[in-house]
VOKOLDREN-166654 format. One record per residue (C-alpha): residue number from 0; residue in three letters; x, y, z. Coordinates in pm, 1 decimal. Layout:
BEGIN
i:aa:u:v:w
NUM:Ala:X:Y:Z
...
***
This chain:
BEGIN
i:aa:u:v:w
0:Met:9739.0:-1877.6:28751.1
1:Ala:9799.9:-1506.6:28744.8
2:Asp:10119.7:-1548.7:28676.1
3:Thr:10040.4:-1734.5:28343.6
4:Cys:9737.7:-1508.8:28252.0
5:Gly:9954.7:-1260.8:28226.9
6:Gln:10220.7:-1405.7:28032.9
7:Val:9945.0:-1557.1:27793.4
8:Leu:9790.3:-1164.8:27771.8
9:Leu:10124.2:-1027.5:27635.0
10:Gly:10239.4:-1349.1:27454.9
11:Ser:9934.4:-1294.6:27206.1
12:Gly:9994.5:-899.7:27189.0
13:Leu:10339.3:-1010.6:27069.5
14:Thr:10178.7:-1240.2:26815.9
15:Ile:9976.3:-1027.0:26668.9
16:Leu:10226.5:-787.9:26597.4
17:Ser:10467.5:-984.6:26508.0
18:His:10261.8:-1184.6:26242.2
19:Pro:10253.6:-1028.4:25975.2
20:Leu:10653.3:-1061.9:25958.4
21:Met:10642.4:-1437.2:26061.3
22:Tyr:10385.5:-1466.3:25720.2
23:Ile:10609.4:-1261.0:25562.1
24:Lys:10918.7:-1524.6:25667.5
25:Val:10751.8:-1823.1:25549.3
26:Leu:10643.2:-1711.9:25215.7
27:Val:10976.7:-1638.4:25139.8
28:Gln:11082.0:-1945.4:25311.8
29:Val:10919.0:-2190.8:25070.6
30:Gly:11040.2:-1962.9:24796.2
31:His:10740.1:-1731.2:24661.3
32:Glu:10933.1:-1445.3:24521.1
33:Pro:10628.2:-1210.6:24370.1
34:Leu:10790.1:-930.8:24302.1
35:Pro:11131.9:-904.2:24056.8
36:Pro:11469.6:-782.9:24156.0
37:Thr:11513.7:-436.6:24178.4
38:Leu:11853.2:-273.6:24166.2
39:Gly:11945.7:-46.0:24450.4
40:Arg:12225.5:43.5:24667.3
41:Asn:12355.7:-246.1:24950.4
42:Met:12496.9:-95.6:25310.2
43:Phe:12800.6:-44.6:25172.1
44:Gly:12623.2:208.7:24922.0
45:Arg:12740.5:-33.7:24607.4
46:Gln:12436.5:-55.2:24362.2
47:Val:12353.1:-374.4:24322.3
48:Tyr:12006.0:-576.2:24206.5
49:Gln:11822.6:-635.9:24529.0
50:Leu:11547.3:-869.2:24621.8
51:Pro:11216.1:-675.4:24776.3
52:Gly:11263.1:-640.1:25157.0
53:Leu:10972.8:-633.2:25438.8
54:Phe:10800.1:-349.9:25363.4
55:Ala:10755.4:-400.7:24952.5
56:Tyr:10687.6:-788.4:25060.4
57:Ala:10370.8:-624.2:25326.5
58:Lys:10293.8:-380.6:25012.9
59:His:10246.2:-644.2:24818.9
60:Ile:10053.7:-842.0:24959.8
61:Val:9850.7:-603.9:25148.9
62:Lys:9731.7:-454.7:24756.4
63:Ile:9632.1:-772.6:24654.2
64:Asp:9454.0:-905.8:24970.0
65:Gly:9373.0:-574.2:25184.0
66:Lys:9541.9:-502.1:25528.4
67:Ser:9359.1:-785.3:25675.2
68:Gly:9569.1:-1044.0:25463.8
69:Leu:9829.1:-962.0:25682.9
70:Phe:9692.2:-1201.2:25937.7
71:Lys:9640.7:-1536.2:25722.5
72:Gly:9660.4:-1771.1:26002.5
73:Leu:9691.9:-1570.9:26303.5
74:Thr:9390.7:-1766.3:26508.4
75:Pro:9531.6:-2078.2:26471.9
76:Arg:9892.9:-1912.0:26574.0
77:Leu:9760.9:-1765.9:26924.5
78:Phe:9592.4:-2083.8:26993.3
79:Ala:9910.6:-2257.3:26982.1
80:Gly:10071.9:-1974.2:27161.2
81:Thr:9826.0:-1981.3:27414.0
82:Ile:9793.7:-2329.8:27522.8
83:Gly:10208.6:-2355.8:27435.7
84:Thr:10236.7:-2069.0:27773.4
85:Ile:10004.4:-2297.3:27987.4
86:Val:10111.7:-2610.6:27947.5
87:His:10514.1:-2478.2:27938.9
88:Ser:10423.3:-2296.7:28277.1
89:Arg:10234.2:-2626.6:28387.8
90:Val:10557.1:-2871.3:28300.5
91:Leu:10791.5:-2597.7:28459.3
92:Gln:10601.0:-2612.2:28747.2
93:Lys:10601.6:-3009.6:28804.9
94:Cys:10994.1:-2953.9:28723.1
95:Gln:11021.4:-2779.1:29044.0
96:Glu:10820.8:-2927.8:29264.7
97:Glu:10917.4:-3281.3:29182.9
98:Lys:11315.0:-3162.6:29233.2
99:Ile:11397.4:-3252.9:28911.6
100:Glu:11775.7:-3292.9:28949.9
101:Val:11857.4:-3490.4:28601.4
102:Gly:12139.9:-3170.3:28510.3
103:Thr:12343.6:-3246.6:28847.4
104:Arg:12282.6:-3600.4:28867.5
105:Val:12488.6:-3627.4:28492.6
106:Phe:12726.3:-3377.7:28593.8
107:Ser:12806.3:-3541.9:28973.7
108:Glu:12877.5:-3857.2:28786.9
109:Val:13090.1:-3723.0:28490.7
110:Val:13255.1:-3481.0:28714.3
111:Gly:13320.5:-3704.9:29077.9
112:Ser:13094.5:-3464.7:29309.4
113:Ser:12792.3:-3460.1:29451.3
114:Gln:12752.3:-3153.7:29648.4
115:Lys:12377.2:-2916.4:29569.5
116:Ala:12444.1:-2741.5:29304.6
117:Glu:12452.0:-2351.1:29389.4
118:Asp:12323.9:-2044.1:29145.4
119:Gly:12521.6:-1953.5:28893.6
120:Ser:12756.1:-2270.3:28881.4
121:Leu:12770.4:-2527.1:28568.8
122:Gln:12562.2:-2760.9:28803.8
123:His:12298.0:-2552.4:28834.3
124:Val:12263.8:-2433.6:28504.1
125:Val:12256.3:-2800.9:28333.6
126:Asn:11985.2:-2847.1:28492.7
127:Glu:11781.4:-2582.1:28475.1
128:Thr:11891.3:-2610.2:28125.1
129:Thr:11678.6:-3001.7:28135.4
130:Lys:11394.2:-2828.0:28333.3
131:Glu:11323.9:-2564.8:28071.1
132:Met:11413.9:-2854.3:27752.9
133:Ile:11181.3:-3039.6:27947.7
134:Ala:10925.3:-2789.4:27947.0
135:Arg:10995.7:-2618.4:27578.8
136:Ser:10972.7:-3005.6:27418.2
137:Cys:10603.9:-3110.8:27556.2
138:Ala:10463.1:-2696.8:27450.0
139:Thr:10573.4:-2784.3:27128.9
140:Ile:10481.9:-3113.6:27113.4
141:Val:10134.1:-3027.5:27232.7
142:Thr:10100.4:-2714.6:26999.8
143:His:10280.4:-2829.9:26705.9
144:Pro:9896.2:-2921.7:26510.9
145:Phe:9822.3:-2568.5:26513.8
146:His:10175.9:-2504.2:26355.9
147:Val:10108.5:-2663.3:26080.5
148:Ile:9794.2:-2523.2:26028.9
149:Thr:9895.0:-2164.9:26053.2
150:Leu:10179.3:-2260.4:25806.7
151:Arg:9910.0:-2382.2:25560.8
152:Cys:9738.0:-2098.0:25611.2
153:Met:9992.1:-1894.7:25494.0
154:Val:10099.8:-2039.4:25234.7
155:Gln:9781.6:-2063.9:25060.0
156:Phe:9882.3:-1741.9:24935.5
157:Ile:10100.1:-1857.2:24631.8
158:Gly:9790.7:-2038.1:24484.5
159:Arg:9506.5:-1901.5:24605.7
160:Glu:9353.8:-2160.8:24722.9
161:Ala:9133.1:-2165.5:25018.8
162:Lys:9172.3:-2540.1:25154.1
163:Tyr:9243.0:-2431.7:25501.6
164:Ser:9007.8:-2158.8:25633.4
165:Gly:8962.1:-2212.4:25969.2
166:Val:9116.5:-2393.3:26283.4
167:Phe:8840.1:-2676.5:26284.8
168:Asp:8744.6:-2694.4:25956.3
169:Ser:9197.6:-2741.3:25869.0
170:Ile:9178.9:-3026.0:26165.6
171:Val:8930.4:-3264.3:25957.2
172:Thr:9053.0:-3180.2:25626.9
173:Ile:9459.2:-3281.8:25775.8
174:Tyr:9306.9:-3585.5:25934.6
175:Arg:9104.4:-3685.2:25663.3
176:Glu:9387.1:-3650.7:25421.0
177:Asp:9719.5:-3731.4:25607.7
178:Gly:9594.2:-3875.7:25880.7
179:Ile:9714.5:-3808.0:26234.9
180:Leu:10134.7:-3818.9:26167.9
181:Gly:9968.1:-3557.8:25894.8
182:Phe:9905.3:-3302.6:26236.6
183:Phe:10315.0:-3358.8:26311.5
184:Ala:10527.3:-3264.6:25983.7
185:Gly:10831.1:-3089.2:26002.5
186:Leu:10828.8:-3190.0:26432.0
187:Ile:11125.7:-3399.0:26465.7
188:Pro:11363.0:-3139.3:26323.1
189:Arg:11189.4:-2808.2:26550.2
190:Leu:11253.2:-2988.1:26842.7
191:Leu:11596.2:-3067.7:26732.2
192:Gly:11625.6:-2680.4:26674.0
193:Asp:11468.5:-2574.8:26990.1
194:Val:11693.1:-2800.6:27195.1
195:Leu:12016.2:-2746.6:27065.1
196:Ser:11934.3:-2353.9:27072.0
197:Leu:11872.8:-2379.3:27403.9
198:Trp:12160.2:-2553.2:27490.4
199:Ile:12414.1:-2369.7:27262.0
200:Cys:12205.6:-2006.6:27458.1
201:Asn:12241.1:-2144.3:27826.0
202:Met:12597.7:-2275.1:27759.8
203:Leu:12773.0:-1984.6:27624.8
204:Ala:12597.5:-1767.4:27833.8
205:His:12706.6:-1952.3:28138.4
206:Phe:13133.3:-1974.4:27978.0
207:Ile:13093.5:-1556.8:27909.5
208:Asn:13023.5:-1484.0:28231.2
209:Ala:13168.0:-1737.4:28406.4
210:Tyr:13497.6:-1638.2:28236.0
211:Ala:13473.8:-1292.4:28073.6
212:Ile:13302.1:-1069.8:28275.2
213:Asp:13518.9:-952.3:28611.4
214:Asp:13172.5:-1007.5:28868.8
215:Ser:13333.8:-677.7:29028.9
216:Thr:13247.1:-389.8:28793.7
217:Ser:12924.4:-222.9:28775.0
218:His:12679.2:-294.7:28603.0
219:Thr:12787.7:-629.9:28605.3
220:Gly:12389.2:-763.3:28592.9
221:Glu:12285.3:-589.3:28261.6
222:Ile:12628.3:-657.8:28160.9
223:Lys:12496.7:-1053.5:28190.0
224:Asn:12145.6:-1033.6:28106.5
225:Cys:12326.0:-853.4:27713.0
226:Ser:12552.5:-1148.8:27711.6
227:His:12246.9:-1377.7:27713.7
228:Ala:12073.7:-1250.6:27450.4
229:Val:12361.4:-1211.7:27196.3
230:Thr:12428.8:-1591.6:27285.8
231:Gly:12028.2:-1625.8:27174.7
232:Phe:12066.6:-1448.4:26891.4
233:Phe:12383.4:-1627.3:26775.5
234:Ala:12269.0:-2006.0:26854.6
235:Ser:11905.8:-1899.2:26670.4
236:Met:12120.2:-1799.1:26386.9
237:Leu:12324.8:-2142.9:26341.9
238:Thr:12035.6:-2367.5:26413.9
239:Tyr:11818.6:-2129.8:26175.9
240:Pro:11861.5:-2449.3:25919.3
241:Phe:11641.3:-2668.1:26176.6
242:Val:11343.1:-2419.6:26137.1
243:Leu:11393.0:-2352.3:25759.9
244:Val:11354.3:-2739.8:25713.7
245:Ser:11021.7:-2781.7:25972.1
246:Asn:10820.6:-2500.0:25822.5
247:Leu:10894.8:-2680.5:25416.3
248:Met:10823.4:-3060.3:25627.3
249:Ala:10472.8:-2890.7:25722.3
250:Val:10358.0:-2779.2:25397.7
251:Asn:10487.2:-3053.7:25166.0
252:Asn:10274.4:-3275.7:24945.8
253:Cys:9945.6:-3100.7:25168.5
254:Gly:9737.1:-3006.0:24821.3
255:Leu:9885.1:-2651.2:24849.0
256:Ala:10065.5:-2496.7:24560.5
257:Gly:10357.1:-2410.9:24740.2
258:Gly:10410.2:-2763.2:24845.2
259:Leu:10342.2:-2954.2:24515.3
260:Pro:10555.6:-2997.0:24187.9
261:Pro:10681.9:-2762.3:23953.1
262:Tyr:10668.0:-2514.8:24250.7
263:Ala:10845.0:-2751.1:24539.2
264:Ala:10977.5:-3066.2:24555.6
265:Val:10797.4:-3330.3:24765.9
266:Tyr:11056.2:-3498.6:25034.9
267:Pro:11023.5:-3797.1:25152.9
268:Asn:11130.5:-3651.3:25492.8
269:Trp:11301.8:-3381.0:25683.7
270:Leu:11655.8:-3535.0:25616.6
271:His:11603.9:-3552.8:25240.1
272:Cys:11497.2:-3158.4:25244.9
273:Trp:11809.3:-3074.2:25452.8
274:Ser:11989.2:-3188.9:25146.6
275:His:11814.3:-3042.3:24894.6
276:Leu:11841.1:-2698.9:25043.1
277:Ser:12223.1:-2801.8:25093.9
278:Arg:12287.5:-2902.6:24717.9
279:Glu:12115.3:-2600.8:24662.7
280:Gly:12275.3:-2366.0:24896.7
281:Asn:11937.3:-2261.7:25063.8
282:Met:11993.1:-2325.8:25429.4
283:Ser:11927.6:-1975.6:25514.0
284:Arg:11682.3:-1881.0:25230.5
285:Gly:11425.7:-1648.5:25461.6
286:Asn:11661.4:-1557.8:25758.4
287:Ser:11662.8:-1212.8:25659.3
288:Leu:11458.7:-948.4:25517.5
289:Phe:11624.5:-691.2:25470.0
290:Phe:11934.3:-591.0:25215.7
291:Arg:11838.0:-913.6:25011.8
292:Lys:12064.0:-1020.5:24773.6
293:Leu:12014.4:-1251.3:24444.4
294:Pro:12045.6:-1582.2:24454.2
295:Ala:12383.4:-1684.6:24268.8
296:Gly:12361.6:-1882.7:23970.0
297:Lys:11957.4:-1836.9:24021.0
298:Thr:11740.8:-1739.8:23721.7
299:Tyr:11401.5:-1551.2:23841.3
300:Ala:11128.8:-1743.3:23698.3
301:Ile:10811.3:-1435.3:23657.0
302:Glu:10553.0:-1649.6:23560.2
303:Gln:10617.6:-1891.7:23851.4
304:Lys:10757.7:-1615.5:24076.5
305:Arg:11017.1:-1817.6:24202.3
306:Phe:11402.2:-1835.5:24132.7
307:Phe:11548.0:-2165.0:23981.8
***
């Protein structure tokens, strides 16, 4: 219990500190570009037209809504973080108590071995990843309604609406307009992205640690931790399109200007959203908030504050 409380407090602190970054990232993901391109220099020193980065975007928001404007949607996000941490911890603990060996059983059937998984072995990694996948998926499903509310509170900045003004009022609004399914808009691509990212990260880290790192060298533990961090970053880059599609579907056709034509297309499902973004070359939109280059073949519309 004490460990869970500590995780909640630490997670809440990190959420508050990182919230402005997420807020700006979401606005960029939906295509909102309130500031025109400017002439600047890239990392190689060449003069190029660039889109405003994180700090310029934040300054624009502060100019309109003040410093508190950078924390729109923070309350439902804190709800999601707290509940998610508790659910994740409880489910993972339950898996450990019941000694779920799903990964080991599958591995044993494939290679014809019935030996108990040892720490550091592929069997052990598969088993632990399976448990983590179950815990993460349960936490994601339970907290997704708060994630949807968070995103819609943020996207209101585009049309200057006040439709989603609080957690409980937002719950009533979503249920009245979209029913139960409205709370789970964008859930499928989010789950798929989380699961793929987890498996890619853990499998790559295992093979790097097992075959590319010499255990006889000094600082082996630090090197292995570093390799896990690198594979985690690589996995998040590969699965970023799932995050983008999930966020867009969470605000799509929800009655806000940022999720309706002519600002945004209306997608019948997440696969159509994925296909449309792929055709437009926007699968990495919002992935970077620094050194943002001008989209090729796009025209900036000052009135709509976006590219077409």
